[in-house]
C-alpha positions in Angstrom: -2.7 28.0 14.4 -1.8 24.8 12.7 2.0 24.5 12.2 2.9 23.9 8.6 5.8 21.7 7.4 7.8 21.9 4.1 8.1 19.0 1.7 11.1 17.4 3.5 9.8 17.7 7.0 6.2 16.6 6.0 7.5 13.6 4.0 9.8 12.5 6.9 6.9 12.7 9.3 4.7 10.6 7.1 7.4 8.1 6.2 8.3 7.7 9.9 4.6 7.1 10.8 4.2 4.8 7.8 7.2 2.8 8.9 5.8 2.5 12.4 2.4 1.5 11.0 4.1 -1.1 8.8 6.0 -2.5 11.8 2.6 -2.8 13.6 1.2 -4.3 10.4 3.9 -6.9 10.4 3.2 -7.6 14.1 -0.4 -8.2 13.0 0.1 -10.0 9.7 3.0 -12.4 10.5 1.4 -14.0 13.6 -1.9 -14.0 11.8 -0.4 -15.9 8.8 1.1 -18.4 11.3 -2.3 -18.9 12.9 -4.3 -19.2 9.7 -2.0 -21.0 7.4 -2.2 -20.9 3.6 -5.8 -21.9 3.3 -6.9 -19.6 6.1 -5.1 -16.7 4.5 -6.9 -17.4 1.2 -10.1 -16.6 3.1 -8.6 -13.5 4.6 -7.2 -12.4 1.2 -10.6 -13.1 -0.4 -12.2 -10.6 1.9 -9.5 -8.0 1.1 -9.8 -8.6 -2.7 -13.5 -7.5 -2.6 -13.0 -4.8 0.0 -10.0 -3.0 -1.6 -11.7 -2.0 -4.9 -14.7 -0.7 -3.1 -12.5 1.0 -0.5 -10.3 2.4 -3.2 -13.2 3.9 -5.2 -14.7 5.6 -2.1 -11.6 6.4 0.0 -8.3 6.4 -1.9 -8.8 9.5 -4.0 -10.6 11.3 -1.2 -7.6 12.3 0.8 -5.8 13.6 -2.2 -8.8 15.6 -3.4 -9.5 17.2 0.0 -5.7 17.9 0.4 -5.4 19.5 -3.0 -8.5 21.8 -2.6 -7.5 22.7 0.9 -4.0 23.5 -0.2 -5.3 25.8 -2.9 -7.6 27.6 -0.4 -4.7 27.9 2.1 -2.4 29.3 -0.5 -4.9 32.1 -1.1 -5.7 32.6 2.6 -9.3 31.2 2.1 -9.4 29.3 5.4 -13.2 29.4 5.8 -13.4 27.9 2.3 -11.0 25.1 3.6 -13.4 24.4 6.5 -16.4 24.3 4.2 -14.5 21.8 1.9 -14.0 19.6 5.0 -17.6 19.7 6.0 -18.9 19.1 2.5 -16.5 16.2 2.0 -17.5 14.6 5.3 -21.2 14.7 4.4 -20.8 13.6 0.8 -18.3 10.7 1.4 -19.9 9.4 4.6 -22.9 8.7 2.4 -20.7 7.1 -0.2 -18.9 5.1 2.5 -22.3 3.8 3.8 -23.2 2.7 0.3 -19.8 1.0 -0.1 -20.2 -0.8 3.2 -23.6 -2.0 2.2 -22.3 -3.2 -1.2 -19.5 -5.3 0.4 -21.9 -6.8 3.0 -24.5 -7.8 0.4 -21.8 -9.4 -1.9 -20.1 -11.3 0.9 -21.7 -14.7 0.3 -22.0 -14.7 -3.5 -18.4 -13.3 -3.9 -17.1 -16.1 -1.6 -19.0 -18.8 -3.5 -17.8 -17.4 -6.9 -14.1 -17.0 -6.0 -13.4 -19.9 -3.7 -16.3 -22.3 -4.5 -17.6 -22.2 -0.9 -19.1 -19.8 1.6 -16.2 -20.2 4.1 -14.9 -16.7 3.4 -18.3 -15.0 3.5 -18.0 -14.1 7.2 -14.6 -12.5 6.7 -16.0 -10.4 3.8 -19.0 -9.3 5.9 -16.7 -8.3 8.9 -14.7 -5.9 6.8 -17.7 -4.1 5.3 -18.0 -1.3 8.0 -14.4 -0.3 7.4 -15.4 1.5 4.2 -17.5 4.2 5.9 -15.1 4.7 8.8 -12.2 4.9 6.3 -14.0 7.6 4.4 -14.3 9.7 7.6 -10.6 9.3 8.4 -9.6 10.1 4.8 -11.4 13.4 4.8 -9.8 14.5 8.0 -6.3 13.4 6.8 -6.8 15.3 3.6 -7.8 18.5 5.4 -4.8 18.5 7.7 -2.4 17.5 4.8 -3.8 20.4 2.8 -2.9 22.7 5.6 0.6 21.3 5.4 0.3 19.6 8.8 1.2 15.9 8.6 1.2 15.1 12.3 -2.6 14.2 12.4 -2.2 11.7 9.5 1.0 10.3 11.1 -0.6 9.8 14.5 -3.8 8.4 13.1 -1.8 5.8 11.1 -0.1 4.6 14.3 -3.4 4.4 16.1 -4.9 2.4 13.3 -1.9 0.0 13.2 -2.0 -0.5 16.9 -5.7 -1.2 17.1 -5.4 -3.6 14.2 -2.6 -5.6 15.7 -4.0 -5.8 19.2 -7.7 -6.4 18.3 -7.0 -8.6 15.2 -4.6 -11.0 17.0 -6.6 -11.3 20.2 -9.8 -12.1 18.3 -8.2 -14.5 15.9 -6.3 -16.1 18.7 -9.4 -16.6 20.7 -11.2 -18.3 17.7 -8.4 -20.7 17.0 -7.9 -21.6 20.6 -11.6 -22.1 21.4 -13.1 -23.7 18.3 -15.8 -25.6 20.2 -17.1 -22.4 21.8 -17.2 -20.7 18.4 -19.1 -23.6 16.8 -21.6 -23.6 19.7 -22.3 -19.9 19.2 -22.3 -20.1 15.4 -23.5 -23.5 14.3 -23.2 -22.6 10.7 -19.4 -22.5 10.9 -18.0 -25.4 8.9 -14.3 -24.5 8.7 -12.9 -22.9 11.8 -10.2 -21.3 9.6 -12.9 -19.2 8.0 -14.2 -18.0 11.4 -10.6 -17.2 12.5 -10.0 -15.2 9.3 -13.3 -13.3 10.0 -12.0 -12.5 13.5 -8.7 -11.2 12.2 -10.5 -9.1 9.6 -12.7 -7.6 12.4 -9.5 -6.2 13.8 -9.0 -4.3 10.5 -12.5 -2.9 10.8 -11.9 -1.8 14.4 -8.7 -0.1 13.4 -10.6 2.2 11.0 -13.0 3.0 13.8 -10.0 3.9 16.0 -8.7 6.3 13.4 -12.1 8.0 13.0 -12.4 8.4 16.8 -8.8 9.8 16.9 -9.9 12.6 14.6 -13.1 13.2 16.5 -11.0 13.8 19.7 -8.5 15.9 17.8 -11.2 18.3 16.5 -12.0 19.1 20.1 -8.5 20.5 20.7 -7.0 21.5 17.4 -7.2 25.1 16.4 -7.5 25.9 12.7 -6.6 29.2 10.9 -9.4 31.7 10.4 -9.9 34.9 8.4 -8.4 36.3 5.3 -10.8 34.7 2.8 -12.3 36.8 0.0 -14.5 34.0 -1.4 -16.3 31.0 -0.1 -17.4 28.4 -2.7 -20.9 26.9 -2.6 -21.3 23.3 -1.4 -22.4 22.2 -4.8 -19.3 23.7 -6.4 -17.1 22.1 -3.8 -18.8 18.7 -4.2 -18.3 18.9 -8.0 -14.6 19.7 -7.7 -14.1 17.0 -5.0 -15.7 14.5 -7.3 -13.7 15.6 -10.3 -10.5 14.8 -8.4 -11.5 12.0 -6.2 -13.4 9.8 -8.7 -10.6 9.5 -11.3 -8.0 8.9 -8.6 -10.4 6.4 -6.9 -11.1 4.7 -10.2 -7.3 4.5 -10.8 -6.9 2.8 -7.5 -9.7 0.4 -8.3 -7.7 -0.6 -11.4 -4.6 -1.0 -9.3 -6.5 -3.2 -6.9 -7.9 -5.3 -9.7 -4.4 -6.9 -9.8 -5.3 -8.6 -6.5 -8.5 -9.9 -8.1 -6.6 -11.0 -11.2 -4.1 -12.9 -9.1 -6.9 -14.6 -7.1 -8.8 -15.7 -10.1 -5.9 -16.6 -12.3 -3.6 -18.2 -9.8 -6.3 -20.4 -8.3 -7.9 -21.1 -11.7 -4.7 -21.8 -13.7 -3.1 -24.0 -11.0 -6.4 -26.0 -10.6 -6.6 -26.5 -14.4 -2.9 -26.9 -15.4 -1.5 -28.1 -12.1 1.9 -27.2 -10.7 5.2 -28.8 -9.8 4.7 -28.2 -6.0 3.3 -31.1 -4.0 0.6 -30.5 -1.5 2.1 -30.2 2.0 0.9 -32.3 4.9 -2.6 -31.4 6.0 -3.5 -29.8 2.6 -5.5 -31.9 0.1 -4.9 -31.8 -3.6 -8.2 -29.9 -4.0 -7.0 -27.3 -1.5 -3.6 -26.9 -3.1 -4.5 -24.0 -5.5 -6.0 -22.1 -2.5 -2.9 -22.9 -0.4 -0.6 -21.5 -3.1 -2.7 -18.4 -3.7 -3.1 -17.8 0.1 0.7 -18.1 0.6 1.5 -15.8 -2.3 -1.1 -13.1 -1.2 -0.5 -13.5 2.5 3.3 -13.7 2.5 5.0 -12.6 -0.8 2.6 -9.7 -1.5 2.7 -8.6 2.1 6.5 -8.3 2.1 6.3 -6.7 -1.4 4.0 -3.9 -0.1 6.1 -3.0 2.9 8.4 -0.5 1.2 5.9 1.1 -1.3 3.6 1.9 1.6 6.4 3.9 3.2 7.6 5.7 0.0 3.9 6.4 -0.8 4.2 9.1 1.9 6.6 11.0 -0.3 3.7 11.5 -2.7 1.5 12.7 0.1 4.2 15.1 1.3 4.9 16.3 -2.3 1.2 16.9 -3.2 0.7 20.1 -1.1 4.0 21.6 -2.0 3.7 20.8 -5.7 0.2 22.1 -5.8 1.3 25.5 -4.3 4.3 25.6 -6.7 1.9 24.9 -9.7 -0.5 27.6 -8.5 2.4 30.1 -8.4 3.7 29.0 -11.8 7.1 28.2 -10.2 8.5 25.7 -12.7 11.9 25.6 -10.9 10.3 24.5 -7.7 8.3 21.8 -9.5 11.4 20.5 -11.2 13.4 20.4 -8.1 10.6 18.9 -6.1 10.1 16.1 -8.7 13.8 15.2 -8.6 13.9 15.1 -4.9 10.8 13.0 -4.4 11.7 10.5 -7.2 15.3 10.2 -6.2 14.4 9.7 -2.6 12.0 6.9 -3.5 14.7 5.2 -5.6 17.4 5.6 -2.9 15.1 3.9 -0.4 13.5 1.2 -2.6 16.6 -0.1 -4.5 18.6 -1.5 -1.6 15.5 -2.9 0.0 14.6 -4.7 -3.2 18.1 -6.0 -3.7 18.4 -7.1 -0.1 15.1 -9.0 -0.2 16.0 -10.6 -3.5 19.4 -11.9 -2.2 18.2 -12.8 1.3 14.6 -14.0 0.5 15.0 -17.5 2.1 16.4 -16.0 5.3 13.9 -13.2 5.5 10.9 -15.4 5.0 12.2 -18.2 7.3 12.7 -15.7 10.1 9.4 -13.9 9.6 7.3 -17.1 9.2 9.0 -19.8 11.3 5.8 -21.7 11.8 4.8 -21.6 8.1 7.8 -23.1 6.4 5.7 -24.7 3.6 4.0 -21.4 2.8 7.3 -19.5 3.0 9.0 -22.0 0.6 6.3 -21.4 -2.0 7.1 -17.6 -1.9 10.9 -17.5 -2.2 10.9 -17.5 -6.0 7.9 -15.2 -6.5 9.3 -12.7 -3.9 12.5 -12.4 -5.9 10.6 -11.8 -9.2 8.5 -9.1 -7.5 11.4 -6.9 -6.5 11.8 -5.1 -9.8 8.1 -4.2 -9.7 8.5 -3.0 -6.1 11.1 -0.4 -7.2 8.9 0.8 -10.0 5.8 1.0 -7.8 7.8 3.0 -5.2 8.9 5.6 -7.7 5.4 5.7 -9.4 3.6 6.9 -6.2 5.2 10.4 -6.1 4.5 10.7 -9.8 0.8 10.1 -9.3 0.6 12.8 -6.6 2.4 15.2 -8.9 -0.1 14.5 -11.7 -2.9 15.4 -9.3 -1.0 18.6 -8.3 -1.0 19.8 -11.9 -4.7 19.0 -12.4 -4.3 15.6 -14.2 -6.3 13.6 -11.7 -7.6 11.3 -14.4 -4.1 10.5 -15.8 -3.2 7.7 -13.4 -6.4 5.8 -14.4 -5.5 6.0 -18.0 -2.0 4.9 -17.2 -3.0 2.0 -15.1 -5.5 0.5 -17.6 -2.8 -0.8 -20.0 -0.7 -1.9 -17.0 -3.6 -4.0 -15.7 -4.1 -5.5 -19.2 -0.5 -6.5 -19.3 -0.9 -8.0 -15.8 -3.9 -10.1 -16.9 -2.2 -11.3 -20.1 1.0 -12.1 -18.3 -0.7 -14.2 -15.6 -2.6 -16.2 -18.2 0.5 -16.8 -20.3 3.1 -17.3 -17.5 1.3 -19.1 -14.7 0.8 -22.4 -16.7 4.6 -22.5 -17.2 6.1 -20.8 -14.1 3.4 -21.4 -11.5 2.8 -18.6 -9.1 6.1 -17.1 -10.1 4.5 -16.2 -13.3 2.1 -13.9 -11.4 5.1 -12.2 -9.8 6.8 -11.6 -13.2 3.7 -10.1 -14.7 3.3 -7.8 -11.6 6.8 -6.4 -12.2 6.2 -5.9 -15.9 2.9 -4.2 -15.1 4.5 -1.7 -12.7 7.4 -1.1 -15.0 5.1 0.0 -17.8 3.1 2.2 -15.3 6.3 3.9 -14.2 7.4 4.6 -17.8 4.0 6.0 -18.8 3.5 8.1 -15.6 7.0 9.7 -16.0 6.3 10.6 -19.6 2.9 12.1 -18.9 4.1 14.2 -15.9 7.2 15.6 -17.6 5.1 16.4 -20.7 2.2 18.0 -18.8 4.3 20.0 -16.3 6.9 21.0 -18.9 9.8 20.0 -16.7 12.8 17.9 -17.2 14.3 15.4 -14.7 18.0 14.5 -14.7 18.2 10.7 -15.0 21.9 10.4 -14.3 21.5 10.1 -10.5 19.1 7.2 -10.9 21.7 5.2 -12.8 24.1 5.8 -10.0 21.5 4.6 -7.5 21.0 1.4 -9.5 24.8 0.8 -9.7 25.1 1.3 -5.9 22.2 -1.2 -5.4 23.9 -3.8 -7.6 27.1 -3.4 -5.6 25.1 -3.7 -2.4 23.6 -6.9 -3.6 26.9 -8.3 -4.6 28.5 -7.5 -1.3 25.5 -9.1 0.5 25.6 -12.2 -1.6 29.3 -12.8 -1.0 28.9 -12.1 2.7 26.0 -14.6 2.8 28.0 -17.3 1.2 31.0 -16.7 3.5 28.8 -16.7 6.6 27.2 -20.0 5.6 30.6 -21.6 5.0 31.6 -20.6 8.5 28.5 -22.4 10.0 26.5 -19.3 11.0 22.8 -19.5 11.7 20.2 -17.9 9.3 19.7 -15.0 11.7 23.4 -14.2 11.9 23.8 -14.6 8.1 20.9 -12.2 7.5 22.2 -9.6 10.0 25.8 -9.7 8.8 24.9 -9.6 5.1 22.5 -6.7 5.7 25.1 -4.7 7.5 27.9 -5.3 4.9 25.6 -4.7 1.9 24.1 -1.6 3.6 27.5 -0.1 4.4 28.6 -0.6 0.8 25.5 1.0 -0.5 25.7 4.1 1.8 29.3 4.7 0.9 28.6 4.5 -2.8 25.5 6.7 -2.6 27.5 9.3 -0.8 30.3 9.2 -3.3 28.4 8.9 -6.5 25.2 10.8 -5.9 27.0 13.5 -3.9 24.2 14.1 -1.4 20.5 14.0 -2.2 19.7 17.1 -0.3 22.2 19.2 -2.3 21.2 17.6 -5.6 17.6 18.8 -5.2 18.1 21.8 -3.0 15.7 24.6 -3.2 12.5 22.6 -3.3 9.4 24.0 -1.8 
């Protein structure tokens, strides 16, 4: 029998695994950025910018759809129906994944030519294409186990995925960069070795999705699933229709979210090429390559750091989905209200100090993470600071999206994200000519602020619940005091002649201590504040 976890335990399991996966991701991305540089990362990011919308459409909504339908079946004891949901989803979305992989592969060269003006990124785009189909397989399996309130398989598969990506991606990229003559002899069409190195790094990403799919294949040989108790088994057609009704709107919403990466690529490169910027081209980068260098630095460094915390707090949404679905099916408004407060407040408690700390200590963080790419890191200090408000909004939005799915509003995130994306596009076009790449960061924060506001209003109105906002004000106050303490400590440490690493460590400890003390005193214990959740 699969062992179920409640919201707190399930969320903690997923957050711990997401944190471990992000550490492995940093182990992969930081050395990769150091190897590829700004221009090479523009090739890498080009591949991701095409891959992610296709991946989002076919994969992102899939886990949530399978989890929600499985949770409904489990709540009614319809375990055979849950297994049929799993089998139907595997067949349906494996086919969708194959179509997505083929689409990415066929668009590799034209997309590279259109976005970067050369085919140097085409190999990287082609190498990531198979990840779509393997991602679909893993997403179905994750959704099934999450729907059964067992988060361990998802957690372990994320760690496997992160480990394979780090090891395979760095080994392959390192080999290409250290043996350029061998690569050119095997692939005479290679013009820029940085494009080949980016493709090798991307291949590590594809292999990581293969590793996750194989993990679930092995797990199915040993895991026992609940049986019996069902009074109804839905037809495959009905299951497919219900899966599509949930997965497609969520996937479309994720596509809209990932369009921000495409917007950044087109507008940052295009606006800087047309209007110019105040930054001078560093050594080894021509004036013509400068827009690609700036975009590659922004996407490869600033946005990578920006996404670290949201990818962890996103697990709160996964943990909440099953519990909130069960509460909604029971009509338990009290559990829904308490669960919403707990998930949103936990996201805020985690994201606010992280955002404040990154804002205050941006030069030190980037300098330590990217010691070999000082020019690229220097480009990202200002944009990273402007991104931090958006990071908090995104962290708090993720649980709201899961709650909207739990109450049957799977299409709501799509409708919410459309105006946010429009604001993002308009902001980039208006601000980049005056602020450079920092304008893209400002528009990102405004975009996610609007999305959070709309998501909160839609959820509370749909679910008929109210959420006490007073604790969030206390979290923001505690975060401000944390930032002030870190800033003063930073200034004092530099006056004493401390190194950047010492300054970062001491400032983080002092700021963190102030924050923890204030949270304990003002919020009075998150667990008690939202006690009684499912």
